Backbone bond lengths (Angstrom), bond angles and torsions (degrees), N, CA, C in turn:
res aa  C-N    CA-C-N  psi(-1)  N-CA   C-N-CA  omega(-1)  CA-C   N-CA-C  phi
1 M - - - 1.452 - - 1.531 108.98 -
2 L 1.327 115.07 152.33 1.453 119.98 179.22 1.532 110.37 -67.54
3 A 1.300 116.24 138.16 1.459 120.89 174.57 1.534 108.55 -66.33
4 H 1.306 116.22 142.98 1.442 121.58 173.57 1.523 109.03 -75.83
5 V 1.309 117.81 128.50 1.456 122.39 -175.54 1.529 109.61 -105.46
6 I 1.319 115.57 124.75 1.463 122.23 174.55 1.524 106.94 -108.19
7 N 1.312 116.83 112.23 1.458 121.87 -177.55 1.529 108.69 -90.26
8 Q 1.323 116.61 109.06 1.452 121.49 179.80 1.532 111.87 -100.88
9 T 1.345 115.09 24.62 1.461 121.41 176.76 1.506 110.50 -117.56
10 P 1.318 119.00 164.54 1.480 120.13 176.59 1.520 114.43 -85.71
11 F 1.338 116.43 9.92 1.450 120.27 -174.88 1.536 111.71 -105.32
12 P 1.319 118.12 146.92 1.471 121.09 -178.58 1.514 111.25 -67.10
13 H 1.338 115.55 145.86 1.460 121.48 175.98 1.517 108.88 -138.62
14 F 1.310 115.73 167.92 1.452 120.77 172.64 1.525 108.63 -151.22
15 S 1.314 115.60 139.18 1.460 122.95 179.66 1.528 108.41 -117.06
16 F 1.336 116.78 134.33 1.471 120.02 -176.33 1.520 110.30 -152.97
17 E 1.336 113.89 162.97 1.465 120.52 -179.85 1.519 109.76 -103.92
18 K 1.339 115.64 139.84 1.465 122.51 175.06 1.538 109.35 -136.31
19 L 1.312 115.17 145.31 1.468 120.23 173.62 1.524 109.87 -80.26
20 G 1.347 116.10 157.66 1.433 121.55 176.41 1.507 110.58 -126.67
21 Y 1.327 117.05 -138.22 1.457 119.45 172.06 1.533 108.17 -68.81
22 K 1.316 116.90 178.54 1.460 120.32 -168.75 1.533 111.85 -52.23
23 D 1.324 114.00 128.02 1.461 124.19 177.27 1.536 114.02 70.28
24 E 1.314 117.83 7.99 1.472 119.86 176.84 1.522 109.75 -91.26
25 H 1.343 114.31 131.65 1.463 121.03 173.94 1.511 107.34 -127.29
26 W 1.314 115.83 120.75 1.450 122.11 -173.59 1.518 111.56 -112.03
27 Q 1.324 116.06 143.39 1.458 121.49 167.12 1.520 107.30 -105.32
28 T 1.336 115.01 125.21 1.466 121.04 178.28 1.517 109.31 -114.10
29 I 1.321 115.44 139.87 1.455 121.68 177.73 1.520 107.60 -124.83
30 T 1.314 116.36 126.85 1.452 121.46 177.42 1.522 110.05 -117.95
31 V 1.333 115.33 144.03 1.449 122.89 174.94 1.515 107.83 -126.78
32 K 1.312 116.59 136.48 1.468 120.39 -176.18 1.534 110.26 -123.32
33 V 1.328 114.21 136.05 1.467 120.96 179.78 1.532 108.69 -122.49
34 T 1.317 116.54 129.63 1.464 122.87 176.98 1.524 109.71 -102.04
35 C 1.326 116.82 131.02 1.471 122.06 178.38 1.525 109.04 -123.14
36 D 1.331 115.24 145.34 1.460 121.80 170.38 1.521 108.72 -99.84
37 F 1.330 116.24 143.21 1.467 117.79 174.20 1.525 110.69 -136.16
38 D 1.324 114.14 155.58 1.452 122.21 179.82 1.521 108.91 -114.62
39 P 1.346 119.59 113.97 1.468 120.04 -177.65 1.522 112.80 -61.37
40 L 1.334 118.08 -30.50 1.467 120.08 -177.02 1.518 112.11 -71.50
41 T 1.338 117.35 -45.19 1.456 121.11 -176.01 1.522 112.74 -95.41
42 G 1.331 117.92 -20.11 1.448 120.66 -176.06 1.521 113.37 79.81
43 L 1.324 117.10 5.19 1.467 119.95 179.18 1.518 110.18 -70.76
44 C 1.329 116.70 136.41 1.457 123.02 178.55 1.508 108.28 -134.99
45 D 1.313 116.98 111.95 1.462 122.01 -174.44 1.520 110.59 -127.52
46 I 1.299 116.16 153.77 1.452 121.38 174.44 1.522 109.38 -62.47
47 A 1.316 117.36 128.75 1.455 122.87 -173.36 1.538 111.25 -72.03
48 D 1.314 115.29 149.21 1.468 119.68 174.51 1.531 110.71 -65.43
49 E 1.331 115.58 -38.91 1.466 120.06 178.33 1.532 109.70 -100.51
50 Q 1.300 115.93 115.85 1.473 121.26 178.66 1.524 109.77 -91.74
51 K 1.320 116.00 123.95 1.460 120.61 -178.87 1.535 110.65 -77.51
52 P 1.328 117.98 145.65 1.466 120.83 178.82 1.525 112.03 -69.35
53 L 1.321 115.54 164.95 1.449 119.66 175.00 1.521 110.14 -67.45
54 I 1.336 115.61 153.70 1.455 121.36 -179.99 1.537 107.38 -87.51
55 M 1.318 116.22 118.31 1.471 121.43 -172.54 1.517 113.12 -91.96
56 A 1.320 118.07 -14.72 1.475 121.72 178.83 1.524 108.21 -150.89
57 D 1.316 115.61 154.63 1.463 121.16 -178.65 1.526 110.70 -57.86
58 I 1.333 115.58 143.97 1.461 121.51 178.71 1.526 108.49 -118.71
59 Y 1.345 115.74 122.69 1.468 122.24 179.67 1.515 109.95 -112.32
60 R 1.319 115.40 161.33 1.474 120.20 175.36 1.522 110.14 -59.97
61 T 1.322 117.05 -47.00 1.474 121.59 176.23 1.519 109.03 -132.72
62 T 1.337 116.52 -87.96 1.461 120.56 177.69 1.527 109.70 -114.32
63 S 1.330 116.32 156.46 1.453 120.73 -177.32 1.523 112.65 -64.73
64 E 1.332 117.43 -28.13 1.465 120.91 -177.39 1.523 112.34 -81.05
65 N 1.329 117.67 -25.91 1.463 119.11 -167.66 1.526 114.44 -126.83
66 S 1.326 118.26 17.18 1.461 118.83 -179.21 1.524 111.27 -153.34
67 S 1.323 114.45 170.87 1.454 121.03 -179.12 1.514 111.55 -70.72
68 L 1.331 114.49 146.31 1.455 122.05 169.56 1.521 107.73 -77.31
69 L 1.334 116.64 119.96 1.466 119.74 179.11 1.525 111.25 -86.85
70 H 1.335 116.42 -47.61 1.464 121.21 178.10 1.521 108.65 -140.98
71 E 1.316 116.51 126.03 1.461 119.70 170.60 1.523 108.75 -79.43
72 T 1.315 116.16 151.53 1.459 120.88 177.69 1.516 111.29 -54.42
73 D 1.321 116.14 149.13 1.473 121.74 174.31 1.530 111.74 -77.72
74 L 1.321 116.63 -7.41 1.484 119.89 -176.20 1.509 110.48 -86.50
75 V 1.304 116.21 59.75 1.461 124.16 176.45 1.512 107.97 -101.93
76 S 1.306 116.43 134.11 1.463 120.83 -175.49 1.518 112.72 -61.07
77 Y 1.331 116.41 -43.32 1.459 118.88 -168.01 1.527 109.11 -167.21
78 K 1.295 117.76 148.71 1.463 122.06 170.26 1.526 108.00 -129.71
79 P 1.329 117.55 128.56 1.472 120.01 -177.39 1.516 113.37 -70.76
80 N 1.326 116.92 -20.72 1.470 122.80 178.05 1.511 107.80 -144.38
81 A 1.332 115.06 175.98 1.463 120.21 178.10 1.530 110.29 -92.11
82 E 1.324 115.65 158.69 1.459 120.91 177.92 1.520 109.97 -148.21
83 I 1.319 114.99 160.64 1.461 122.32 178.80 1.523 108.57 -135.02
84 Y 1.333 116.48 144.49 1.466 118.93 176.13 1.526 109.76 -143.89
85 L 1.321 114.73 159.22 1.476 122.70 -178.80 1.506 108.98 -117.17
86 V 1.347 115.30 143.38 1.451 121.98 170.99 1.520 108.24 -131.76
87 G 1.330 115.45 153.82 1.449 119.36 177.36 1.512 111.90 113.91
88 T 1.317 115.19 -156.26 1.470 122.49 -172.10 1.523 110.89 -118.94
89 A 1.311 116.05 131.09 1.461 120.83 173.35 1.520 109.04 -86.77
90 R 1.327 116.96 138.90 1.461 121.33 -176.55 1.524 110.30 -127.40
91 T 1.313 115.21 146.12 1.461 120.58 177.37 1.522 109.81 -74.34
92 L 1.345 115.82 157.53 1.451 120.55 179.20 1.528 110.37 -61.42
93 D 1.332 115.51 128.30 1.472 123.71 -178.15 1.523 111.66 60.61
94 E 1.330 116.34 17.26 1.473 122.28 -178.47 1.530 112.26 54.12
95 T 1.328 114.23 35.83 1.464 120.60 176.16 1.539 108.90 -81.75
96 P 1.334 118.47 123.02 1.466 118.86 -178.02 1.524 112.35 -60.40
97 L 1.308 115.50 132.39 1.470 123.88 178.92 1.524 109.63 -130.28
98 A 1.336 115.25 148.12 1.455 119.48 174.13 1.504 111.11 -66.67
99 Q 1.358 116.71 -39.67 1.467 121.18 175.00 1.512 108.58 -161.48
100 W 1.332 115.97 159.29 1.458 121.51 176.50 1.530 109.55 -153.26
101 E 1.312 114.24 161.73 1.455 120.79 -175.34 1.529 109.87 -100.54
102 T 1.334 115.22 141.35 1.452 121.73 175.14 1.525 108.90 -119.86
103 E 1.326 114.85 156.58 1.475 118.92 -179.00 1.515 110.10 -148.29
104 L 1.325 114.60 137.62 1.461 123.80 176.90 1.515 108.22 -121.36
105 S 1.325 117.40 131.86 1.471 120.17 -177.39 1.512 109.31 -145.67
106 I 1.336 115.75 129.30 1.465 122.60 172.25 1.513 108.64 -162.48
107 G 1.325 116.48 133.05 1.476 119.00 179.04 1.523 111.73 56.07
108 Q 1.345 115.92 -123.76 1.454 120.76 -179.59 1.529 112.74 -81.99
109 L 1.341 117.82 -6.65 1.462 121.87 -170.46 1.539 111.54 -93.61
110 H 1.316 114.67 131.93 1.454 121.70 173.11 1.524 107.09 -143.59
111 K 1.330 116.10 112.11 1.463 119.56 -173.87 1.522 109.69 -132.99
112 K 1.325 115.62 138.28 1.460 121.54 176.96 1.530 109.44 -126.27
113 L 1.324 115.80 140.82 1.452 121.91 172.69 1.525 108.40 -138.11
114 T 1.326 114.69 149.18 1.461 120.50 176.39 1.522 110.26 -102.23
115 L 1.318 115.83 132.15 1.461 122.17 176.66 1.519 109.25 -108.72
116 S 1.331 116.49 142.86 1.460 118.98 -179.56 1.518 110.79 -137.76
117 G 1.310 114.91 165.44 1.452 120.35 172.15 1.507 111.24 -75.96
118 P 1.322 117.80 175.09 1.479 120.72 179.81 1.534 111.56 -56.70
119 R 1.314 115.24 138.12 1.459 121.35 172.80 1.513 109.06 -148.79
120 Y 1.299 115.63 165.01 1.467 119.07 -167.18 1.517 111.09 -140.27
121 W 1.337 112.72 150.83 1.459 119.77 167.55 1.542 107.49 -80.79
122 E 1.339 115.48 125.00 1.450 121.12 179.25 1.529 109.18 -130.69
123 H 1.315 116.16 147.45 1.449 119.36 -176.67 1.538 110.67 -98.25
124 H 1.338 115.63 114.24 1.461 124.07 173.61 1.518 106.96 -132.78
125 H 1.300 117.44 90.14 1.469 123.33 -171.88 1.542 110.97 71.93
126 D 1.330 116.11 -43.77 1.476 121.12 169.93 1.539 106.07 -145.74
127 W 1.350 115.41 177.86 1.456 118.98 -177.81 1.526 110.22 -78.94
128 Q 1.336 115.56 125.13 1.442 122.56 -177.90 1.524 110.89 -128.41
129 L 1.321 115.57 151.01 1.450 121.55 -179.73 1.521 108.17 -91.83
130 S 1.339 116.84 126.49 1.459 120.15 -179.66 1.521 111.10 -74.17
131 S 1.316 116.92 165.97 1.465 121.47 175.01 1.534 108.97 -70.60
132 P 1.342 116.87 144.57 1.480 119.29 178.35 1.522 112.62 -66.61
133 Q 1.305 115.22 144.41 1.472 121.38 172.72 1.536 108.96 -82.40
134 P 1.316 119.42 138.37 1.459 120.79 -178.67 1.531 112.94 -63.36
135 I 1.315 115.17 139.07 1.476 122.55 175.96 1.521 107.90 -139.98
136 S 1.330 116.74 166.58 1.456 121.63 178.12 1.531 112.34 -117.43
137 A 1.309 117.90 -5.48 1.481 121.69 -178.67 1.520 110.00 -155.24
138 L 1.342 115.61 147.58 1.449 120.25 178.61 1.521 109.55 -147.44
139 P 1.326 119.39 121.96 1.450 122.06 175.20 1.519 110.82 -63.85
140 L 1.318 116.48 134.43 1.474 121.83 -179.35 1.533 108.62 -87.68
141 I 1.306 115.87 74.07 1.458 122.68 -179.01 1.520 109.11 -126.45
142 Y 1.316 116.02 156.92 1.455 120.01 -176.31 1.537 112.37 -74.77
143 E 1.318 117.17 -10.93 1.459 119.47 170.67 1.529 112.13 -64.91
144 N 1.329 116.64 -17.25 1.477 120.92 -179.37 1.522 113.16 -102.45
145 T 1.341 117.24 9.78 1.462 120.05 178.99 1.520 109.03 -123.75
146 Y 1.314 116.43 178.84 1.467 121.45 -169.91 1.537 112.26 -67.08
147 G 1.315 115.78 139.19 1.462 121.62 176.90 1.512 110.34 148.96
148 G 1.334 115.82 -143.88 1.461 120.57 178.49 1.512 113.08 99.19
149 K 1.326 115.70 -147.24 1.452 122.24 -178.92 1.539 109.25 -125.51
150 N 1.338 114.38 149.69 1.459 119.14 177.41 1.525 110.88 -89.88
151 S 1.329 116.68 -171.17 1.463 121.11 -176.78 1.516 112.63 -65.36
152 L 1.337 117.60 -21.24 1.469 122.27 177.82 1.516 111.21 -90.93
153 Q 1.319 117.69 4.95 1.472 124.53 -179.32 1.525 111.13 65.51
154 E 1.325 115.12 26.82 1.475 119.96 171.57 1.525 109.10 -84.53
155 A 1.310 117.44 136.47 1.465 121.22 -175.91 1.523 110.78 -86.14
156 Y 1.310 115.59 141.41 1.465 121.63 175.51 1.524 107.63 -72.33
157 E 1.333 117.80 122.20 1.458 122.03 -170.35 1.515 113.85 -62.97
158 K 1.313 117.43 -28.56 1.455 120.30 -177.85 1.524 112.78 -87.88
159 N 1.323 117.02 -14.99 1.469 120.81 176.16 1.521 110.30 -166.43
160 P 1.317 117.48 86.05 1.471 120.74 -177.47 1.523 114.11 -67.40
161 V 1.345 117.46 -17.59 1.478 119.44 -173.33 1.519 113.34 -102.66
162 G 1.331 117.53 4.19 1.457 121.15 -176.16 1.518 113.89 -83.52
163 L 1.337 115.60 -156.02 1.450 121.45 179.78 1.511 109.03 -149.47
164 G 1.322 115.79 157.02 1.481 119.54 175.33 1.502 114.99 107.31
165 W 1.341 117.76 -6.77 1.474 120.10 -180.00 1.531 107.86 -82.78
166 Y 1.311 115.74 86.79 1.465 120.82 -175.38 1.529 109.44 -119.78
167 E 1.341 113.64 159.56 1.456 121.51 168.35 1.519 107.18 -119.58
168 S 1.315 117.26 124.36 1.476 120.28 -172.91 1.527 112.30 -57.81
169 R 1.316 117.00 -32.28 1.471 119.48 -176.69 1.522 112.38 -67.80
170 S 1.346 117.17 -19.22 1.465 120.29 -178.33 1.517 113.89 -100.67
171 L 1.350 116.46 3.49 1.478 119.95 -175.53 1.524 110.91 -98.82
172 D 1.321 113.65 149.61 1.472 121.88 175.53 1.522 108.50 -84.76
173 K 1.301 117.70 119.21 1.464 122.12 -176.14 1.530 112.19 -65.74
174 A 1.297 117.82 -16.29 1.466 120.64 179.40 1.537 112.59 -85.14
175 L 1.336 116.38 -7.55 1.468 120.15 -177.15 1.522 110.07 -109.52
176 Q 1.310 114.16 168.68 1.469 120.57 173.23 1.519 108.78 -117.45
177 Y 1.337 116.78 150.10 1.454 121.75 -173.31 1.545 108.97 -128.86
178 P 1.344 116.58 129.21 1.466 119.24 -176.45 1.518 113.34 -64.06
179 A 1.314 115.13 143.64 1.466 123.79 179.46 1.525 109.72 -109.78
180 P 1.326 118.20 160.06 1.463 121.01 178.41 1.525 112.68 -58.91
181 Q 1.324 115.65 147.36 1.468 122.08 178.10 1.508 112.72 -107.04
182 I 1.316 118.15 -3.49 1.461 122.72 176.91 1.523 106.60 -124.49
183 H 1.335 116.70 126.54 1.443 117.96 -179.78 1.518 110.43 -157.94
184 S 1.325 115.83 166.90 1.448 121.04 176.57 1.515 110.16 -66.78
185 P 1.346 117.59 140.01 1.474 119.22 179.55 1.513 113.38 -68.19
186 F 1.332 116.08 -13.80 1.463 119.49 -176.13 1.529 112.34 -94.83
187 S 1.333 116.92 1.42 1.450 118.97 -173.10 1.528 113.49 -107.15
188 E 1.330 117.45 3.81 1.478 120.09 -174.59 1.526 112.15 -55.36
189 Q 1.315 116.68 -39.26 1.467 119.87 -177.54 1.520 112.26 -79.88
190 A 1.321 116.74 -10.22 1.457 120.68 -174.41 1.534 113.29 -100.98
191 F 1.330 117.61 2.83 1.453 120.30 -176.62 1.538 110.53 -63.63
192 H 1.297 114.66 128.24 1.466 120.29 178.71 1.527 107.51 -147.54
193 L 1.285 116.65 139.58 1.463 120.47 -175.96 1.532 111.96 -62.13
194 N 1.312 117.41 -40.50 1.462 121.23 -173.03 1.531 114.03 -95.71
195 K 1.335 116.92 5.48 1.454 120.42 177.90 1.514 109.69 -115.14
196 P 1.326 118.30 136.23 1.485 120.10 -178.25 1.520 112.03 -65.67
197 W 1.306 114.57 142.84 1.465 121.40 173.57 1.527 107.93 -94.57
198 E 1.315 114.03 165.39 1.465 119.34 171.98 1.529 108.97 -68.63
199 V 1.330 116.14 140.29 1.478 120.03 172.04 1.526 106.87 -79.77
200 A 1.312 115.13 97.02 1.462 121.46 -172.26 1.527 109.79 -98.91
201 G 1.318 116.45 127.62 1.461 119.06 178.56 1.515 110.93 -170.96
202 Y 1.319 116.18 171.48 1.451 123.22 177.71 1.522 112.24 -111.89
203 G 1.333 118.23 -0.03 1.456 121.37 -172.30 1.519 113.10 -97.60
204 Q 1.326 115.52 -169.65 1.448 122.67 -177.93 1.528 111.04 -94.92
205 Y 1.335 114.72 150.67 1.460 122.13 175.09 1.521 111.09 -93.52
206 S 1.311 117.48 146.45 1.456 120.90 168.62 1.512 110.01 -68.24
207 R 1.313 116.48 154.24 1.480 120.68 -175.82 1.520 113.10 -61.37
208 W 1.330 117.67 -29.26 1.463 119.94 -175.17 1.529 113.08 -89.47
209 W 1.328 116.56 -2.62 1.465 118.08 174.14 1.536 108.91 -69.93
210 Q 1.305 115.97 150.68 1.466 121.20 -171.75 1.528 112.90 -58.70
211 Q 1.342 117.74 -32.28 1.461 120.46 -178.71 1.524 111.41 -59.61
212 R 1.365 117.64 -26.69 1.462 120.86 -179.90 1.523 112.29 -108.98
213 S 1.317 117.19 -38.41 1.465 119.70 -176.41 1.513 112.21 -62.11
214 Q 1.353 118.03 -24.27 1.476 120.39 179.26 1.527 111.64 -61.36
215 F 1.324 117.77 -19.11 1.453 122.14 -178.45 1.527 112.84 -100.42
216 A 1.314 117.44 1.12 1.482 120.85 -171.88 1.507 113.42 -74.88
217 G 1.325 118.93 -19.35 1.457 121.13 178.31 1.505 112.91 94.78
218 T 1.346 114.83 -174.01 1.454 122.45 -173.62 1.543 110.12 -108.44
219 Y 1.303 115.75 128.85 1.466 121.48 -176.60 1.537 108.85 -120.29
220 K 1.332 114.36 77.03 1.475 120.11 -179.66 1.511 109.73 -120.66
221 D 1.324 117.30 -156.48 1.472 120.92 -172.10 1.519 111.98 -58.12
222 K 1.328 117.50 -41.99 1.471 119.40 -178.51 1.523 110.51 -59.60
223 W 1.326 115.72 -43.29 1.445 119.44 179.68 1.537 110.98 -66.77
224 L 1.330 116.97 -43.33 1.460 120.74 -178.91 1.513 111.49 -63.39
225 N 1.316 117.48 -39.29 1.462 121.63 -172.59 1.520 114.33 -91.44
226 Q 1.325 117.50 -25.55 1.470 118.74 -171.65 1.538 114.64 -124.11
227 I 1.293 118.60 -22.48 1.471 119.58 -168.88 1.533 113.03 -118.36
228 K 1.323 118.32 -37.53 1.450 121.78 -177.95 1.507 111.58 -44.30
229 P 1.348 120.68 134.88 1.476 129.66 11.68 1.548 113.88 -98.07
230 Y 1.336 117.07 16.79 1.459 120.21 -176.72 1.533 110.62 -81.63
231 Y 1.328 115.26 172.11 1.463 119.24 177.18 1.513 109.57 -67.32
232 P 1.344 117.66 145.23 1.455 120.24 173.09 1.538 110.50 -66.65
233 D 1.333 114.99 162.12 1.458 119.86 -175.69 1.535 111.76 -60.84
234 D 1.326 118.10 -30.64 1.450 120.19 -177.76 1.534 113.86 -95.35
235 F 1.319 116.78 13.67 1.452 120.13 172.64 1.525 109.51 -68.41
236 K 1.334 116.97 138.15 1.455 122.07 179.54 1.523 108.85 -119.84
237 S 1.317 114.54 138.48 1.467 118.98 -176.58 1.533 113.67 -67.53
238 D 1.333 117.64 -9.06 1.461 121.16 172.47 1.523 110.46 -58.91
239 F 1.314 117.02 -19.98 1.466 121.64 177.03 1.535 110.74 -57.40
240 F 1.317 116.84 -31.44 1.466 120.52 -176.96 1.539 112.46 -78.01
241 M 1.310 117.07 -12.14 1.468 120.91 178.48 1.524 107.40 -79.70
242 S 1.316 117.06 118.43 1.471 120.90 -167.24 1.532 113.40 -100.37
243 T 1.324 118.14 -1.62 1.454 120.81 -172.50 1.530 111.25 -116.10
244 P 1.314 118.36 169.68 1.474 121.58 173.69 1.532 110.64 -54.87
245 A 1.325 116.52 147.92 1.470 121.68 -175.57 1.516 111.81 -58.16
246 D 1.338 117.58 -31.10 1.465 118.18 -178.66 1.523 113.16 -81.52
247 Q 1.343 115.90 11.11 1.463 120.73 171.36 1.530 110.39 -116.14
248 H 1.340 116.69 18.57 1.460 121.99 176.65 1.517 109.50 -99.41
249 Q 1.306 115.84 133.79 1.467 122.33 174.36 1.510 109.12 -100.09
250 Q 1.332 116.49 125.60 1.455 119.73 177.01 1.507 109.63 -62.48
251 G 1.303 119.33 122.53 1.444 121.09 -171.85 1.523 108.53 81.62
252 F 1.328 116.58 -146.60 1.460 120.36 -175.02 1.518 110.86 -128.82
253 F 1.327 114.99 162.01 1.465 119.43 173.22 1.529 108.58 -71.12
254 V 1.318 115.39 156.41 1.470 119.99 179.77 1.522 111.38 -92.11
255 G 1.340 114.98 -46.19 1.462 117.98 -178.30 1.508 113.48 126.56
256 N 1.344 117.76 -5.47 1.456 118.38 177.32 1.526 110.93 -130.21
257 E 1.335 117.38 23.16 1.452 121.62 179.95 1.533 110.90 -71.39
258 T 1.339 114.16 161.72 1.456 120.58 171.87 1.527 109.34 -96.61
259 L 1.313 116.52 125.10 1.457 123.47 178.27 1.525 107.80 -103.60
260 S 1.339 116.66 122.27 1.457 120.86 -179.65 1.526 109.78 -111.17
261 L 1.312 115.57 134.86 1.466 123.32 -179.85 1.521 108.43 -129.25
262 R 1.320 117.42 124.75 1.445 121.80 -179.68 1.514 110.91 -127.12
263 G 1.350 115.72 132.29 1.446 120.43 177.07 1.505 115.78 85.72
264 F 1.327 117.63 18.90 1.470 120.92 -175.87 1.522 113.80 -112.05
265 F 1.333 117.87 -21.15 1.460 120.31 -170.43 1.521 111.18 -120.20
266 A 1.353 115.23 143.02 1.454 119.84 178.03 1.538 111.89 -71.87
267 Q 1.345 117.08 -25.25 1.452 121.13 -173.31 1.525 113.08 -77.82
268 T 1.318 117.81 -26.54 1.463 120.22 -171.96 1.539 109.01 -156.83
269 P 1.343 116.44 147.22 1.474 117.84 178.57 1.509 113.85 -69.50
270 R 1.353 116.89 -26.37 1.451 120.78 -176.16 1.519 110.09 -150.96
271 V 1.311 116.02 143.45 1.462 120.31 175.00 1.523 108.71 -132.16
272 D 1.345 115.84 136.74 1.464 122.42 177.30 1.521 107.84 -115.97
273 L 1.339 116.17 119.07 1.447 122.25 -177.27 1.521 109.04 -114.49
274 V 1.324 117.13 136.28 1.447 121.65 174.71 1.515 108.85 -99.59
275 L 1.322 117.04 123.41 1.472 120.14 -178.94 1.522 110.09 -64.87
276 P 1.337 116.70 154.64 1.468 119.71 -179.42 1.512 111.89 -60.03
277 N 1.319 114.72 143.73 1.453 123.01 -173.76 1.527 111.80 -86.36
278 I 1.340 115.83 55.37 1.474 119.13 -177.06 1.519 110.84 -134.61
279 G 1.317 114.99 163.14 1.455 122.53 173.56 1.514 108.77 -146.30
280 F 1.335 116.11 178.45 1.477 120.05 -177.40 1.526 108.81 -135.52
281 V 1.329 113.51 147.90 1.446 120.17 -178.11 1.531 108.17 -132.59
282 A 1.334 116.09 142.50 1.465 122.32 174.19 1.530 107.22 -108.48
283 I 1.321 115.66 121.98 1.464 121.53 -178.08 1.511 108.53 -108.28
284 P 1.343 117.98 109.87 1.474 120.15 -179.20 1.528 111.48 -77.76
285 H 1.322 115.24 145.46 1.451 122.51 172.28 1.529 107.26 -133.63
286 L 1.324 116.04 98.79 1.460 119.68 178.26 1.500 109.99 -82.02
287 S 1.317 114.95 164.86 1.479 119.16 -175.23 1.538 111.44 -69.31
288 H 1.354 117.67 -26.91 1.456 118.87 -175.95 1.539 113.17 -120.94
289 S 1.331 117.88 -5.41 1.455 119.14 -178.08 1.525 109.36 -157.49
290 K 1.311 114.28 170.22 1.462 120.19 176.48 1.524 109.41 -115.42
291 A 1.312 116.04 133.29 1.455 122.03 179.95 1.521 108.35 -105.60
292 P 1.349 118.27 159.43 1.470 120.22 178.22 1.526 110.47 -67.04
293 Y 1.322 114.96 156.75 1.458 119.87 -179.51 1.531 110.11 -72.34
294 E 1.343 115.15 160.95 1.447 122.12 -179.57 1.538 109.25 -126.54
295 L 1.316 116.37 134.22 1.463 120.89 177.35 1.515 110.22 -83.12
296 L 1.321 117.02 137.57 1.446 120.87 171.69 1.522 108.98 -78.66
297 A 1.318 116.20 147.57 1.467 121.53 -177.21 1.530 109.33 -98.91
298 L 1.328 116.68 128.29 1.465 120.48 173.31 1.523 106.90 -80.81
299 D 1.343 115.87 99.59 1.456 119.39 -171.89 1.515 114.75 -111.66
300 T 1.337 118.05 -6.48 1.480 119.62 -178.22 1.526 111.01 -143.09
301 I 1.322 115.29 129.81 1.466 121.65 172.32 1.536 107.36 -124.18
302 C 1.307 114.97 128.27 1.472 121.20 172.61 1.523 108.41 -112.74
303 V 1.323 116.31 127.11 1.466 122.46 174.42 1.530 107.29 -103.05
304 S 1.322 116.61 112.72 1.469 121.64 177.92 1.518 107.37 -97.39
305 L 1.317 116.75 101.91 1.472 121.90 -173.93 1.528 111.95 -64.95
306 D 1.312 117.20 -44.49 1.475 120.55 -175.12 1.542 110.56 -71.17
307 E 1.319 117.21 -37.27 1.457 121.05 178.75 1.536 112.24 -80.28
308 Q 1.320 116.84 -19.14 1.452 123.11 -172.55 1.531 109.73 56.19
309 K 1.348 113.26 53.71 1.431 121.65 179.77 1.533 109.94 -134.58
310 L 1.335 114.76 152.18 1.454 121.96 167.94 1.524 108.12 -112.31
311 Y 1.319 115.12 140.00 1.455 121.20 173.54 1.535 108.11 -118.74
312 L 1.317 115.73 116.38 1.473 121.99 -176.48 1.518 109.33 -110.34
313 T 1.323 116.28 132.39 1.468 120.43 -177.35 1.530 109.65 -122.61
314 W 1.320 114.63 123.25 1.479 122.21 172.76 1.525 108.81 -102.32
315 R 1.348 115.88 151.53 1.464 119.21 -174.02 1.543 109.10 -145.79
316 Y 1.352 113.21 143.87 1.478 120.74 173.94 1.515 107.43 -144.48
317 R 1.326 116.14 143.46 1.463 118.62 176.52 1.527 109.61 -139.29
318 Q 1.305 114.88 151.38 1.464 121.71 177.23 1.531 108.52 -145.35
319 L 1.314 115.46 152.73 1.452 119.54 176.59 1.529 109.08 -67.81
320 I 1.311 115.20 139.61 1.450 120.32 -177.71 1.538 109.51 -73.33
321 S 1.308 115.46 132.83 1.464 121.65 -177.26 1.523 109.77 -104.07
322 T 1.306 115.43 159.21 1.455 120.71 174.34 1.530 111.36 -81.01
323 M 1.322 115.92 -10.81 1.474 120.81 -179.12 1.521 109.83 -88.76
324 E 1.282 115.31 147.27 1.458 120.81 175.81 1.521 109.35 -73.48
325 S 1.318 116.78 135.99 1.451 120.01 -177.53 1.526 110.94 -152.29
326 T 1.315 114.26 167.25 1.461 122.01 179.77 1.519 108.65 -132.79
327 L 1.305 116.14 142.00 1.462 122.15 174.51 1.511 108.62 -119.78
328 Q 1.311 116.87 128.12 1.453 122.26 174.06 1.518 109.34 -100.13
329 L 1.316 116.88 126.96 1.454 121.95 176.26 1.515 108.63 -96.19
330 Q 1.325 116.72 126.28 1.455 121.45 179.42 1.523 109.03 -134.10
331 A 1.318 115.40 145.64 1.465 122.05 174.84 1.521 108.59 -95.54
332 Y 1.332 116.47 152.85 1.460 120.35 177.59 1.523 107.95 -143.72
333 K 1.319 115.30 158.17 1.464 120.71 178.33 1.512 109.02 -91.98
334 L 1.302 116.51 134.02 1.466 121.18 -179.51 1.519 110.67 -70.15
């Protein structure tokens, strides 16, 4: 049975059951903290209004045809920590630029991407990429990065909602075709119409995109007859990691790291935010004995650029016991 959870913190939590490998039943507890930050001063404080946990995936429009904005918080487990960004990147002082560089840095993670204005593949003797048109803002969505559908309406497995997946033989030389506006800064010289680009982004992937589905395991006769509804033997927990691999932190965040963001805000070229100096602990109380306390893992950070908020998610899981038990959730200062 699920342990009864007593939340002795001011932050929202949720407790739920998830299946694991064969015959495994897990209880997972998540705690979410909302922070406000000011790009000009770099101040980052716990918000007066704490947002609830996300109970279902949130998409721009539909799950089949748009970017995943926020995956549900009801994830059983993450083997490592990850960070993702949502919202719109803006040039300094909202001055229109043909392209600019952005950078995300926290802990072991250092990532750069180049953002550009609209540009097109045009045919002049051969297919060439036009110069970007100046812009002052760009939504950080996978619709603006490489992928999409080809001339046969087949979806690109790593990004079905993107653009730029073309074959020159199927294109009309009298037309122009939009190219990705988000890309790796190291790939500028490697752009080619008939060669795939990196799917570059700061957001989350849907579960059925190839970056995640490759870890889902094998669902054939053995699974149907012997294992269902549990995970197959070759399921890997990397499936639960929803972001690009270069946004994964080995292990977990601590809670007092400095998060640096460059090239995202009109008010300042760079902002350095210090995460709140807190953590969470689950203290078990069994009916016949006392067990040692367990630390919750800070495994997910969401940076909401437009809201100027951070959403931090801590997680703990334990195998469900037949014994009646209680878990007390407490916050502590690092």
